[in-house]
N, C-alpha and C positions, 0 to 999 in steps of 0.2 A: 504494500500500500504506500502510495506517495502522499504523505500527510502534510498538512500545513504546519508552519512553525508554531502557531498558537492553536490550541484545541479548546473546544467549548465543553466545560464540565457542567453537567446538569444536576449536580447535587443540590444546588440552590433551589431548583424547581420542586424539591421535596420539603422546602422550608427548614432546611438543616441549620442555616445560619441565622435567619430571622424571617418574620412573616413577610409576604410579598403579594402583589397583585398578579393574579394568574395571567391576565391578558398582557401585562408588561413582560412577564416571563416568557410567554410564547413569542412576543415581539422580539425579545432578546435572541431567541433561536433563529428567527428570520434574519435579524441583523447580522448574526454571526455568519450564516451561510452566504448572505449577500456580500459580505466583506471578504469572502474567500476562505473562511475557516471551514475545513472539510472533514474534521474528525470530531465527533460528539460522543462523550463518555457519560454513562449513567449506570445505575445499579438498582435492583429491586429493593435493596436495603435503604436507599435514600428516601427519607420520608415514609418508610414502610410502604412501598409501591407507589407513592404519590408522584415522585419525580418521573418515573416511567410513564405514568398515566398522563401527566401534563405534557411531557415531551411528545408523547404520541399524538396529542392534539395538534401540535405544530408539524410533526413529520408527515402527517397525512396530506399536507398541502405543499410539501417540498418534493421536487423530482428526486427519485431514489439515486440517480447518478450524481447528485450534488454533494453527497455526504457519505462518510464511513461511520457506522454505528458500532460503538463498543459498549457492551453491558457485561453483567457478571452473574455468577452463581455462588452459592455457599453461605451467603450472609443475608438474613431476612429480618422480619419483625412484624408484629401485629399488636394493635391496641397499646402501643408504647413499650412493648416488651421485645427486646432483641432476641433473635434465634439464629442458630447455625446448623446447617446440614450439608455435608460435603459428599453425601452418598451419590452413587451413579443414578439411582432412580430419581432422586430429588433434583439433581443437576439437569437431567433431561426434561423433567416436568417444568422446571424453572425457565428453561430456554423457550419452550412453547408458550408459556404464560407471558413471557416478555414480548415475544412476537405479536401476541394479541394486543397487549397494552400499547405497544409502539406502532401498531398498524404497518408492520413491514413483514416480508416473507422470508428474509434471511438476515443473519447477523454477521457483520464483517469480522468482528473480533469478540470472542467470548472469553472472559477472564474468570479464573478462580479467585474469589474475592477475599482479601486479607487472610492469607493461608496460615498465619500464626495462630489463629483461633483453633484450627484443626491441630496445630502443633501442641496445643495444651490439652487435647483430648486423647482418649484411648487410640492407640495405633499411630499417633503423631503425624508428622508430615509425610511419612511413607504412605499413608492412606490417600493423600492427594495423588501420588504416583500410581498407586494400585487401583484406585477407584474412580476419582473425579476426572483426571485427565483422559483415561481411556474412553470414558463415556462421551466426553466432548469430542474426541476424535472420531467416534462412531457417527456423531452428528455431522462432523466435517465431511466424512465419506458420503453422507446422504445429501450434502449440499445445504444443510440447514444453517451451518456456520461456515465461515471461510478460514478463520485463523483462531488459534488457541493460545492464551497467555495466562500469566499469574500476576497477582498484585499483593503487595504487603508494605507495611511501614519498615519492617526490619529487613535490610538488604541481605543479611546473612541467611535468612530463610529462603529468599529467592535463589541465592547461590546454591544452597543445599539441595533444593529440589532439582535444579538444573543438573547438578553434578550426579545425582542418583537416578535420574530419569533417562530413558532412551533418547538419543539425539533426535531432534525434531518434535518431541512431545511438547516442548515449550518454545513458542515462536516469538513471544514478546514478553516484556515485563513492564509493569507500571509501579513506580515507587513515588511516595509523596513526602514533602517537607524535607527532602534531602538534597535538593539543588536550589538553594535560595541563599539570601544574604547571611543568614545566621547558621546555615548548615549545608555544606557542599560535599558531604560524605559520598554521595552517589558517584562523584568523579573517581573515587578509588576502585570502583567496580566496573567501569566502562570497558577496560581492556578485557576483562573476563567475559562480559556479554558479547562484545564485538568478535572475539575469537571464536565464538560459537554461533555467530550469525543471528543473534537475538536482538530484535528491535527494542529500543528503550523509550518509554514515555515517562515524563516527570510531571507530577501534579502538585498543585498548591504552591505557586510561586510566592504567595504572601504568608506561607506557613500557617494556614487556617486562621489568619487574622493577626498574627504576631507582628507582621510587617505592614501595618496599616495605621492610618490616623485614628480610625475608630477603636482599634485595639481588639483584644480577644473576647470572644463570647464567654459567658460564665462557665460553660462546660469544658473549656479548653484544658487539655491535660498537661500543658507545659509547666515545668516547675517555676515557682514564683521568681527566683533570681533571673531566669531567662526572660520572663515576661517583662520584668522591670528594665532589663538591659535593652530590650527591643523598644520599649517606650522611650528610653533616653535617646536611642538612635532615631526614632521618629521625630522627636523634638528637635534634634540636631538638623535633620533634613528640612524640617519646616523653617528653621531659622535661616537656612541657606536658600530658601525659596525653591526647593526641589523636593516635591512630595516623595515620601519613602515608597509609596506604591509605584511610582515611576521608576525609581532606582531598582526596586525589587523585581519588577517585571523585566527590565532591561538585563539585569544580572541573570535571572533565571533562564532567559532565552539566548544567552551569550555563548553557549556551548553547542557547536554544530554537531557534536556527536550524539546529542539527544534529539530524537526524531521530532518530538512535539512536546510542548509544555501546556498542560491543561489547567485552565482556571475557570472559576464558576461565577456567574452573576445572573441576576434577573432583570438587569437594566440595559436596554439597548445602547444607551449612551456610553456605558462602561466598555462595551465591545469596541466602539470607535476610539475611545480615549486610550485604551491599552494598545491597540494597533498603532495609534499615532506615536505612543511612547517608543515603539520599536523602530520607528523611522528616524529617530534622533540618536546621536552618539551618546554612549554611556559616560558619565563622569567618573573616570577611574579613580581620581583622587578622593572623591566622596565615598566611593565603595570602600577604600582603605580606611577612611575616617570612621565609617559606620562599623566596619569589622573591628576596628580598634576599640570602639565604644562597647561593643558586645563582648569583646575581650575573652575572659575565661569561660564564657557561656557559649562560645562558638562550638558547634557540633554537639551540644547538649540536647539529647532527644528525650523521649518518654515512652511509656508502654501504651500500646494501642488498647482502647477500651470500647 
């Protein structure tokens, strides 16, 4: 897949970050595609099926050859309760349910979502290799899905599954919050992925709100010292007349070895603003100043919840 530098993440369409106007959210999808963004990422988990449902309302009015659709299996929820099921049976069911919600007849990229949760269960990550991935490849042979990938916050988990699976079982990886101003750990793994011909998607250039003027939502799992360091960095950028969102987006998209950087919004104007940021040169000096301010909190991560 020849994907655009910037990808549209539909998690916001599930109300993950804040409440939104559904019509504006649908307009944001239209704005993304009109602007040349051609990869859209979603999951049944986002908003417990809401994001796929809202996105589907937009996709039914967009020609299918204008976008690649990435969605996921394994992580779900209902009535505010998160659930996980990485079994072959549930993976296949989930794919067909997603097709119906999204109003499409095939999925370009199907991902096993946040594999570390299976890693905490009986049979561990090996279950992904023995159960989930083979089921998705059966659907690939049937033409229901085109490519198969895995996603996780922990890069080591992605590496472990790839090392222990048959070549070709994992075609792409999506990692989040690890190629941004406060954490560029993904760079350490790019050689590993490239040597195996695995495409790399990076998500959350703003580190789920850490690198924004608004700041983090209440549920953000980052440790307090990191939150405070990023707040100081945002204040510094504001004083320089250079929004931290601009610098964060430019930095996240500065590595050509990353196929696409996925960010989420429900506002059409945010699509245009962020694409405009990428047309301007990045202030390298300010990048260094921000990273100096973050200091010993650089590459400090957290456990996925």
